[in-house]
VEXLUM-399820 format. One record per residue (C-alpha): residue number from 0; residue in one letter; x, y negated, z negated. Coordinates in Angstrom, 3 decimals, always signed. Layout:
node seq=NUM; type=A; X=X; Y=Y; Z=Z
...
END
This chain:
node seq=0; type=M; X=+94.990; Y=-66.574; Z=-133.143
node seq=1; type=S; X=+97.304; Y=-63.620; Z=-132.725
node seq=2; type=L; X=+100.445; Y=-64.516; Z=-130.780
node seq=3; type=F; X=+103.566; Y=-62.446; Z=-130.513
node seq=4; type=S; X=+107.104; Y=-63.372; Z=-129.617
node seq=5; type=L; X=+108.602; Y=-61.299; Z=-126.851
node seq=6; type=T; X=+112.009; Y=-59.766; Z=-127.332
node seq=7; type=A; X=+114.874; Y=-60.831; Z=-125.131
node seq=8; type=V; X=+114.835; Y=-59.057; Z=-121.810
node seq=9; type=N; X=+118.604; Y=-59.129; Z=-121.459
node seq=10; type=P; X=+120.543; Y=-60.281; Z=-124.529
node seq=11; type=S; X=+123.790; Y=-60.542; Z=-122.591
node seq=12; type=S; X=+122.239; Y=-63.246; Z=-120.403
node seq=13; type=T; X=+122.417; Y=-65.654; Z=-123.354
node seq=14; type=Q; X=+126.205; Y=-65.585; Z=-123.108
node seq=15; type=R; X=+126.524; Y=-66.481; Z=-119.446
node seq=16; type=G; X=+126.481; Y=-70.241; Z=-119.863
node seq=17; type=S; X=+130.270; Y=-70.552; Z=-120.351
node seq=18; type=A; X=+133.261; Y=-68.320; Z=-120.023
node seq=19; type=H; X=+134.417; Y=-68.899; Z=-123.625
node seq=20; type=C; X=+131.015; Y=-67.679; Z=-124.836
node seq=21; type=L; X=+132.206; Y=-64.161; Z=-124.096
node seq=22; type=D; X=+134.589; Y=-64.520; Z=-127.047
node seq=23; type=P; X=+132.521; Y=-64.275; Z=-130.270
node seq=24; type=S; X=+135.360; Y=-65.784; Z=-132.291
node seq=25; type=R; X=+135.156; Y=-69.105; Z=-130.472
node seq=26; type=P; X=+132.401; Y=-71.758; Z=-130.744
node seq=27; type=C; X=+129.809; Y=-71.460; Z=-128.029
node seq=28; type=N; X=+127.238; Y=-74.078; Z=-127.053
node seq=29; type=P; X=+126.239; Y=-73.763; Z=-123.371
node seq=30; type=C; X=+123.746; Y=-76.625; Z=-123.785
node seq=31; type=L; X=+126.563; Y=-78.940; Z=-124.859
node seq=32; type=D; X=+128.595; Y=-77.755; Z=-121.886
node seq=33; type=A; X=+125.612; Y=-78.491; Z=-119.624
node seq=34; type=T; X=+125.502; Y=-82.043; Z=-120.999
node seq=35; type=K; X=+129.195; Y=-82.507; Z=-120.262
node seq=36; type=N; X=+128.652; Y=-81.146; Z=-116.775
node seq=37; type=C; X=+125.806; Y=-83.606; Z=-116.248
node seq=38; type=N; X=+127.982; Y=-86.520; Z=-117.365
node seq=39; type=L; X=+130.543; Y=-85.618; Z=-114.699
node seq=40; type=N; X=+127.906; Y=-86.250; Z=-112.030
node seq=41; type=D; X=+127.042; Y=-89.923; Z=-111.508
node seq=42; type=T; X=+123.397; Y=-89.338; Z=-110.572
node seq=43; type=C; X=+122.745; Y=-86.947; Z=-113.424
node seq=44; type=K; X=+124.463; Y=-89.173; Z=-115.957
node seq=45; type=R; X=+122.592; Y=-92.293; Z=-114.822
node seq=46; type=Q; X=+119.165; Y=-90.644; Z=-114.635
node seq=47; type=R; X=+119.621; Y=-88.875; Z=-117.964
node seq=48; type=S; X=+120.628; Y=-92.102; Z=-119.677
node seq=49; type=T; X=+117.561; Y=-93.796; Z=-118.183
node seq=50; type=Y; X=+114.998; Y=-91.308; Z=-119.437
node seq=51; type=I; X=+116.631; Y=-90.996; Z=-122.875
node seq=52; type=A; X=+116.587; Y=-94.776; Z=-123.312
node seq=53; type=T; X=+112.978; Y=-94.997; Z=-122.064
node seq=54; type=C; X=+111.689; Y=-92.158; Z=-124.241
node seq=55; type=N; X=+113.541; Y=-93.377; Z=-127.335
node seq=56; type=K; X=+112.082; Y=-96.891; Z=-127.207
node seq=57; type=G; X=+109.938; Y=-97.455; Z=-130.266
node seq=58; type=Q; X=+111.420; Y=-94.472; Z=-132.070
node seq=59; type=G; X=+113.461; Y=-96.507; Z=-134.532
node seq=60; type=Q; X=+113.288; Y=-96.213; Z=-138.284
node seq=61; type=G; X=+110.057; Y=-97.315; Z=-139.891
node seq=62; type=Q; X=+108.129; Y=-97.268; Z=-136.623
node seq=63; type=Q; X=+105.193; Y=-95.012; Z=-135.846
node seq=64; type=Q; X=+105.704; Y=-91.893; Z=-133.789
node seq=65; type=D; X=+103.152; Y=-92.935; Z=-131.183
node seq=66; type=S; X=+104.780; Y=-96.335; Z=-130.588
node seq=67; type=C; X=+106.808; Y=-95.079; Z=-127.620
node seq=68; type=N; X=+105.425; Y=-95.621; Z=-124.150
node seq=69; type=R; X=+104.473; Y=-92.053; Z=-123.295
node seq=70; type=K; X=+103.563; Y=-92.790; Z=-119.679
node seq=71; type=R; X=+106.892; Y=-94.471; Z=-118.980
node seq=72; type=C; X=+108.706; Y=-91.623; Z=-120.699
node seq=73; type=H; X=+106.877; Y=-89.069; Z=-118.536
node seq=74; type=K; X=+107.651; Y=-91.041; Z=-115.391
node seq=75; type=A; X=+111.355; Y=-91.245; Z=-116.268
node seq=76; type=L; X=+111.440; Y=-87.495; Z=-116.890
node seq=77; type=R; X=+109.801; Y=-86.772; Z=-113.547
node seq=78; type=Q; X=+112.312; Y=-89.003; Z=-111.794
node seq=79; type=F; X=+115.187; Y=-87.214; Z=-113.510
node seq=80; type=F; X=+114.106; Y=-83.764; Z=-112.361
node seq=81; type=D; X=+113.125; Y=-85.041; Z=-108.902
node seq=82; type=R; X=+116.373; Y=-86.883; Z=-108.215
node seq=83; type=V; X=+119.013; Y=-84.763; Z=-109.942
node seq=84; type=Q; X=+120.208; Y=-81.547; Z=-108.352
node seq=85; type=T; X=+119.063; Y=-78.400; Z=-110.104
node seq=86; type=E; X=+122.649; Y=-77.255; Z=-110.706
node seq=87; type=H; X=+122.949; Y=-80.161; Z=-113.156
node seq=88; type=S; X=+119.408; Y=-80.581; Z=-114.503
node seq=89; type=Y; X=+118.446; Y=-76.933; Z=-115.012
node seq=90; type=G; X=+121.491; Y=-76.267; Z=-117.174
node seq=91; type=L; X=+120.195; Y=-78.770; Z=-119.746
node seq=92; type=L; X=+116.779; Y=-77.151; Z=-119.894
node seq=93; type=F; X=+117.514; Y=-73.440; Z=-119.502
node seq=94; type=C; X=+120.919; Y=-73.067; Z=-121.153
node seq=95; type=S; X=+121.317; Y=-69.731; Z=-122.934
node seq=96; type=C; X=+121.784; Y=-69.985; Z=-126.688
node seq=97; type=R; X=+122.866; Y=-67.634; Z=-129.436
node seq=98; type=D; X=+122.579; Y=-69.983; Z=-132.424
node seq=99; type=P; X=+120.000; Y=-72.521; Z=-133.685
node seq=100; type=A; X=+122.250; Y=-75.545; Z=-133.108
node seq=101; type=C; X=+122.403; Y=-74.817; Z=-129.401
node seq=102; type=A; X=+118.676; Y=-74.044; Z=-129.258
node seq=103; type=E; X=+117.820; Y=-77.314; Z=-130.987
node seq=104; type=R; X=+119.832; Y=-79.274; Z=-128.420
node seq=105; type=R; X=+117.921; Y=-77.426; Z=-125.714
node seq=106; type=R; X=+114.603; Y=-78.267; Z=-127.353
node seq=107; type=Q; X=+115.577; Y=-81.942; Z=-127.614
node seq=108; type=T; X=+116.378; Y=-82.188; Z=-123.882
node seq=109; type=I; X=+113.069; Y=-83.865; Z=-122.959
node seq=110; type=V; X=+112.984; Y=-86.096; Z=-126.095
node seq=111; type=P; X=+109.935; Y=-84.226; Z=-127.431
node seq=112; type=A; X=+109.105; Y=-86.799; Z=-130.099
node seq=113; type=C; X=+107.777; Y=-89.014; Z=-127.303
node seq=114; type=S; X=+107.152; Y=-86.764; Z=-124.302
node seq=115; type=F; X=+105.734; Y=-83.699; Z=-126.037
node seq=116; type=E; X=+104.578; Y=-84.082; Z=-129.631
node seq=117; type=E; X=+101.627; Y=-86.048; Z=-130.980
node seq=118; type=K; X=+100.164; Y=-86.579; Z=-134.439
node seq=119; type=A; X=+97.462; Y=-83.986; Z=-133.819
node seq=120; type=K; X=+97.279; Y=-81.075; Z=-131.436
node seq=121; type=P; X=+94.395; Y=-81.320; Z=-128.980
node seq=122; type=N; X=+92.377; Y=-78.288; Z=-127.970
node seq=123; type=C; X=+94.071; Y=-76.490; Z=-125.057
node seq=124; type=L; X=+90.898; Y=-76.404; Z=-122.970
node seq=125; type=E; X=+90.438; Y=-80.143; Z=-123.477
node seq=126; type=L; X=+94.065; Y=-80.693; Z=-122.495
node seq=127; type=R; X=+93.543; Y=-78.575; Z=-119.405
node seq=128; type=K; X=+90.458; Y=-80.615; Z=-118.545
node seq=129; type=T; X=+92.473; Y=-83.829; Z=-118.866
node seq=130; type=C; X=+95.211; Y=-82.369; Z=-116.688
node seq=131; type=R; X=+92.762; Y=-81.381; Z=-113.959
node seq=132; type=L; X=+91.458; Y=-84.943; Z=-113.759
node seq=133; type=D; X=+94.905; Y=-86.078; Z=-112.588
node seq=134; type=P; X=+95.823; Y=-84.923; Z=-109.044
node seq=135; type=L; X=+99.526; Y=-84.513; Z=-109.825
node seq=136; type=C; X=+98.994; Y=-82.583; Z=-113.042
node seq=137; type=R; X=+96.279; Y=-80.444; Z=-111.456
node seq=138; type=S; X=+98.452; Y=-79.395; Z=-108.501
node seq=139; type=R; X=+101.498; Y=-78.673; Z=-110.658
node seq=140; type=L; X=+99.494; Y=-76.614; Z=-113.132
node seq=141; type=A; X=+98.150; Y=-74.597; Z=-110.198
node seq=142; type=D; X=+101.742; Y=-74.071; Z=-108.971
node seq=143; type=F; X=+102.744; Y=-72.810; Z=-112.403
node seq=144; type=H; X=+99.891; Y=-70.301; Z=-112.539
node seq=145; type=E; X=+100.752; Y=-69.120; Z=-109.031
node seq=146; type=H; X=+104.536; Y=-68.743; Z=-109.311
node seq=147; type=C; X=+104.761; Y=-67.660; Z=-112.955
node seq=148; type=L; X=+101.816; Y=-65.304; Z=-112.708
node seq=149; type=M; X=+102.473; Y=-62.136; Z=-114.699
node seq=150; type=T; X=+102.135; Y=-59.201; Z=-112.322
node seq=151; type=P; X=+102.457; Y=-55.594; Z=-113.537
node seq=152; type=E; X=+103.546; Y=-54.518; Z=-110.047
node seq=153; type=S; X=+106.884; Y=-56.380; Z=-110.234
node seq=154; type=I; X=+109.817; Y=-55.074; Z=-112.258
node seq=155; type=N; X=+110.109; Y=-58.053; Z=-114.573
node seq=156; type=G; X=+106.765; Y=-59.741; Z=-114.233
node seq=157; type=C; X=+107.327; Y=-62.365; Z=-111.506
node seq=158; type=P; X=+105.579; Y=-62.417; Z=-108.124
node seq=159; type=N; X=+108.018; Y=-61.071; Z=-105.499
node seq=160; type=E; X=+110.788; Y=-61.246; Z=-108.134
node seq=161; type=D; X=+111.082; Y=-64.964; Z=-107.291
node seq=162; type=Y; X=+112.408; Y=-66.418; Z=-110.547
node seq=163; type=Q; X=+113.508; Y=-69.692; Z=-108.959
node seq=164; type=A; X=+109.926; Y=-70.495; Z=-107.950
node seq=165; type=C; X=+108.762; Y=-69.912; Z=-111.520
node seq=166; type=L; X=+111.464; Y=-72.175; Z=-112.975
node seq=167; type=A; X=+110.684; Y=-74.900; Z=-110.433
node seq=168; type=S; X=+106.967; Y=-74.800; Z=-111.205
node seq=169; type=Y; X=+107.709; Y=-74.969; Z=-114.939
node seq=170; type=V; X=+109.944; Y=-78.009; Z=-114.440
node seq=171; type=G; X=+107.195; Y=-79.582; Z=-112.331
node seq=172; type=L; X=+104.929; Y=-79.696; Z=-115.377
node seq=173; type=I; X=+107.405; Y=-81.778; Z=-117.382
node seq=174; type=G; X=+106.295; Y=-85.389; Z=-117.310
node seq=175; type=T; X=+102.579; Y=-84.570; Z=-117.011
node seq=176; type=D; X=+99.823; Y=-84.262; Z=-119.609
node seq=177; type=M; X=+100.579; Y=-80.522; Z=-119.644
node seq=178; type=T; X=+104.268; Y=-80.983; Z=-120.517
node seq=179; type=P; X=+105.576; Y=-77.723; Z=-122.036
node seq=180; type=N; X=+108.580; Y=-77.239; Z=-124.312
node seq=181; type=Y; X=+110.276; Y=-74.893; Z=-126.748
node seq=182; type=V; X=+108.254; Y=-74.942; Z=-129.946
node seq=183; type=D; X=+111.225; Y=-74.332; Z=-132.278
node seq=184; type=S; X=+114.980; Y=-73.734; Z=-132.448
node seq=185; type=T; X=+114.911; Y=-69.960; Z=-132.071
node seq=186; type=P; X=+117.875; Y=-69.066; Z=-129.823
node seq=187; type=T; X=+116.633; Y=-65.986; Z=-127.950
node seq=188; type=N; X=+113.105; Y=-64.985; Z=-128.994
node seq=189; type=F; X=+111.909; Y=-68.465; Z=-128.092
node seq=190; type=T; X=+108.318; Y=-69.538; Z=-127.516
node seq=191; type=I; X=+107.198; Y=-71.922; Z=-124.769
node seq=192; type=S; X=+103.960; Y=-73.840; Z=-125.089
node seq=193; type=P; X=+102.212; Y=-77.094; Z=-124.262
node seq=194; type=W; X=+101.312; Y=-79.249; Z=-127.256
node seq=195; type=C; X=+97.856; Y=-77.843; Z=-127.976
node seq=196; type=S; X=+96.002; Y=-75.191; Z=-129.977
node seq=197; type=C; X=+92.794; Y=-73.184; Z=-129.720
node seq=198; type=R; X=+91.321; Y=-74.564; Z=-132.913
node seq=199; type=G; X=+87.750; Y=-75.717; Z=-132.401
node seq=200; type=S; X=+87.216; Y=-73.724; Z=-129.187
node seq=201; type=G; X=+83.876; Y=-72.311; Z=-130.374
node seq=202; type=N; X=+82.547; Y=-69.624; Z=-128.054
node seq=203; type=K; X=+85.365; Y=-70.360; Z=-125.586
node seq=204; type=E; X=+88.115; Y=-69.225; Z=-127.908
node seq=205; type=E; X=+88.914; Y=-66.162; Z=-125.795
node seq=206; type=E; X=+89.306; Y=-68.337; Z=-122.695
node seq=207; type=C; X=+91.505; Y=-70.730; Z=-124.638
node seq=208; type=E; X=+93.699; Y=-67.921; Z=-125.977
node seq=209; type=K; X=+94.186; Y=-66.547; Z=-122.492
node seq=210; type=F; X=+95.231; Y=-69.960; Z=-121.192
node seq=211; type=L; X=+97.717; Y=-70.419; Z=-124.038
node seq=212; type=Q; X=+99.152; Y=-66.936; Z=-123.550
node seq=213; type=D; X=+100.065; Y=-67.889; Z=-119.976
node seq=214; type=F; X=+102.783; Y=-70.000; Z=-121.612
node seq=215; type=R; X=+103.558; Y=-68.294; Z=-124.922
node seq=216; type=E; X=+103.554; Y=-64.695; Z=-123.738
node seq=217; type=N; X=+104.602; Y=-65.138; Z=-120.122
node seq=218; type=T; X=+107.119; Y=-62.395; Z=-119.329
node seq=219; type=C; X=+107.886; Y=-63.875; Z=-115.913
node seq=220; type=L; X=+108.806; Y=-67.273; Z=-117.352
node seq=221; type=R; X=+110.785; Y=-65.748; Z=-120.205
node seq=222; type=Y; X=+112.796; Y=-63.501; Z=-117.926
node seq=223; type=A; X=+113.457; Y=-66.320; Z=-115.447
node seq=224; type=I; X=+114.815; Y=-68.562; Z=-118.237
node seq=225; type=Q; X=+116.949; Y=-65.836; Z=-119.782
node seq=226; type=E; X=+118.407; Y=-64.830; Z=-116.442
node seq=227; type=F; X=+119.155; Y=-68.408; Z=-115.392
node seq=228; type=G; X=+122.622; Y=-68.654; Z=-113.908
node seq=229; type=S; X=+123.120; Y=-64.915; Z=-113.489
node seq=230; type=G; X=+121.956; Y=-64.913; Z=-109.867
node seq=231; type=T; X=+118.492; Y=-63.454; Z=-110.387
node seq=232; type=D; X=+116.994; Y=-66.942; Z=-110.653
node seq=233; type=R; X=+117.700; Y=-67.568; Z=-106.977
node seq=234; type=S; X=+114.852; Y=-67.173; Z=-104.572
node seq=235; type=K; X=+115.061; Y=-64.822; Z=-101.626
node seq=236; type=P; X=+116.410; Y=-66.422; Z=-98.438
node seq=237; type=A; X=+113.713; Y=-67.425; Z=-96.032
node seq=238; type=T; X=+113.667; Y=-65.731; Z=-92.666
node seq=239; type=I; X=+113.623; Y=-68.317; Z=-89.890
node seq=240; type=P; X=+112.029; Y=-66.999; Z=-86.714
node seq=241; type=P; X=+113.952; Y=-67.648; Z=-83.480
node seq=242; type=T; X=+112.725; Y=-70.560; Z=-81.454
node seq=243; type=T; X=+112.568; Y=-70.853; Z=-77.684
node seq=244; type=S; X=+111.928; Y=-74.564; Z=-77.557
node seq=245; type=V; X=+114.347; Y=-76.660; Z=-75.516
node seq=246; type=K; X=+115.796; Y=-79.739; Z=-77.161
node seq=247; type=P; X=+115.674; Y=-83.003; Z=-75.199
node seq=248; type=Y; X=+119.453; Y=-83.290; Z=-74.995
node seq=249; type=Q; X=+120.025; Y=-79.728; Z=-73.782
node seq=250; type=E; X=+120.958; Y=-79.198; Z=-70.154
node seq=251; type=V; X=+118.730; Y=-76.860; Z=-68.250
node seq=252; type=S; X=+120.248; Y=-74.863; Z=-65.408
node seq=253; type=V; X=+117.955; Y=-73.731; Z=-62.624
node seq=254; type=R; X=+118.896; Y=-71.099; Z=-60.103
node seq=255; type=V; X=+117.567; Y=-71.794; Z=-56.618
node seq=256; type=T; X=+117.098; Y=-68.769; Z=-54.449
node seq=257; type=K; X=+117.360; Y=-69.475; Z=-50.763
node seq=258; type=T; X=+114.590; Y=-67.841; Z=-48.802
node seq=259; type=T; X=+114.971; Y=-66.605; Z=-45.240
node seq=260; type=P; X=+112.133; Y=-66.314; Z=-42.774
node seq=261; type=N; X=+110.631; Y=-62.896; Z=-42.355
node seq=262; type=P; X=+110.951; Y=-61.872; Z=-38.717
node seq=263; type=E; X=+107.798; Y=-59.788; Z=-38.963
node seq=264; type=S; X=+105.737; Y=-62.639; Z=-40.391
node seq=265; type=T; X=+103.193; Y=-64.358; Z=-38.172
node seq=266; type=C; X=+104.554; Y=-67.569; Z=-39.605
node seq=267; type=D; X=+108.047; Y=-67.283; Z=-38.187
node seq=268; type=F; X=+109.438; Y=-70.743; Z=-37.503
node seq=269; type=L; X=+110.149; Y=-69.769; Z=-33.946
node seq=270; type=S; X=+106.567; Y=-68.734; Z=-33.364
node seq=271; type=C; X=+105.429; Y=-71.924; Z=-35.032
node seq=272; type=T; X=+107.094; Y=-73.938; Z=-32.331
node seq=273; type=S; X=+105.040; Y=-72.181; Z=-29.723
node seq=274; type=L; X=+101.796; Y=-73.531; Z=-31.131
node seq=275; type=D; X=+102.191; Y=-76.660; Z=-29.028
node seq=276; type=A; X=+102.852; Y=-74.761; Z=-25.808
node seq=277; type=P; X=+101.844; Y=-76.747; Z=-22.689
node seq=278; type=R; X=+98.590; Y=-75.874; Z=-21.006
node seq=279; type=E; X=+98.457; Y=-74.441; Z=-17.573
node seq=280; type=P; X=+97.972; Y=-77.195; Z=-15.007
node seq=281; type=G; X=+94.532; Y=-77.454; Z=-13.474
node seq=282; type=K; X=+92.914; Y=-75.198; Z=-16.016
node seq=283; type=I; X=+89.739; Y=-76.519; Z=-17.574
node seq=284; type=E; X=+89.145; Y=-75.171; Z=-21.083
node seq=285; type=D; X=+85.799; Y=-74.426; Z=-22.512
node seq=286; type=P; X=+85.056; Y=-77.097; Z=-25.234
node seq=287; type=I; X=+83.788; Y=-74.506; Z=-27.689
node seq=288; type=N; X=+86.750; Y=-72.206; Z=-27.232
node seq=289; type=H; X=+89.102; Y=-75.197; Z=-27.356
node seq=290; type=S; X=+87.615; Y=-76.268; Z=-30.725
node seq=291; type=V; X=+88.061; Y=-72.777; Z=-32.089
node seq=292; type=D; X=+91.619; Y=-72.719; Z=-30.802
node seq=293; type=L; X=+92.400; Y=-76.041; Z=-32.497
node seq=294; type=R; X=+91.113; Y=-74.730; Z=-35.802
node seq=295; type=G; X=+93.216; Y=-71.637; Z=-35.415
node seq=296; type=Q; X=+96.302; Y=-73.736; Z=-34.692
node seq=297; type=A; X=+95.626; Y=-75.891; Z=-37.758
node seq=298; type=W; X=+95.547; Y=-72.833; Z=-40.015
node seq=299; type=M; X=+98.709; Y=-71.544; Z=-38.402
node seq=300; type=W; X=+100.522; Y=-74.824; Z=-39.076
node seq=301; type=I; X=+99.379; Y=-74.783; Z=-42.713
node seq=302; type=T; X=+100.617; Y=-71.214; Z=-43.096
node seq=303; type=C; X=+103.946; Y=-72.060; Z=-41.482
node seq=304; type=L; X=+104.642; Y=-75.293; Z=-43.338
node seq=305; type=T; X=+103.794; Y=-74.013; Z=-46.844
node seq=306; type=P; X=+107.079; Y=-72.073; Z=-47.446
node seq=307; type=L; X=+109.062; Y=-74.873; Z=-45.773
node seq=308; type=L; X=+107.624; Y=-77.422; Z=-48.200
node seq=309; type=G; X=+108.457; Y=-75.116; Z=-51.088
node seq=310; type=I; X=+112.099; Y=-74.932; Z=-50.057
node seq=311; type=L; X=+112.331; Y=-78.717; Z=-49.658
node seq=312; type=T; X=+110.855; Y=-79.225; Z=-53.131
node seq=313; type=L; X=+113.535; Y=-77.050; Z=-54.730
END
């Protein structure tokens, strides 16, 4: 299996974690600073303490590595990243490092001895199959492939240059069967991978290698992590279309236009009053003509009263 380690896209981005990191003569550990920042926030401190305690259970001296409750550890990790604001949680996971001590603290963020590592590495295709059997893992793996997809059209490999979406989809995998992590304590030329290998893939080795490269050689993910905190990790603001809906509590003003009778109209109110004009005394009307005349008067009344009713309604 031929895997390469990508060079840092922007070396200066590793020094953006803290202001004193700009001075090479002073100690610099942005991951330690991120921990201190987390401890200043009650929610972050409480949730971090919870998942560390949960994932460290059974990890005492003389006990087997697989004695921790992996499912509980994964659940506690998911709760941490779901409940803690990204300004506190992301700093622990994506802090920029320039020395191995800082990088090792970053690698230890998710307590990998319980949440990540196992005695033996499963085949990546088998791990993917296991992930796809779980609805949560399946959907979050699909999100990762969508938002961290390497696209040659973009400047630095991310779809629409949306680095925040890639980081969020990466974090979404933590606490699932496909939990990824840093594989070593390399500060800048780091490698990200799930805990699996392509050994024993048979005739599907090429497919397995391609799946693994989506993590290990992902330029979009690497650039998003290295540029964390510099401003490029923020997604583009969404454009909200204007709405014309009226809220229930809004007052609606209606202009009422007063209408005046048209003097040339056959339905003038004055002419309407003449419909009931008295008959000439002694004149006997033809029944057929009288019936026709009644119908004509009825239509005239309807025509006359229609605009009047409209005005009364307003």
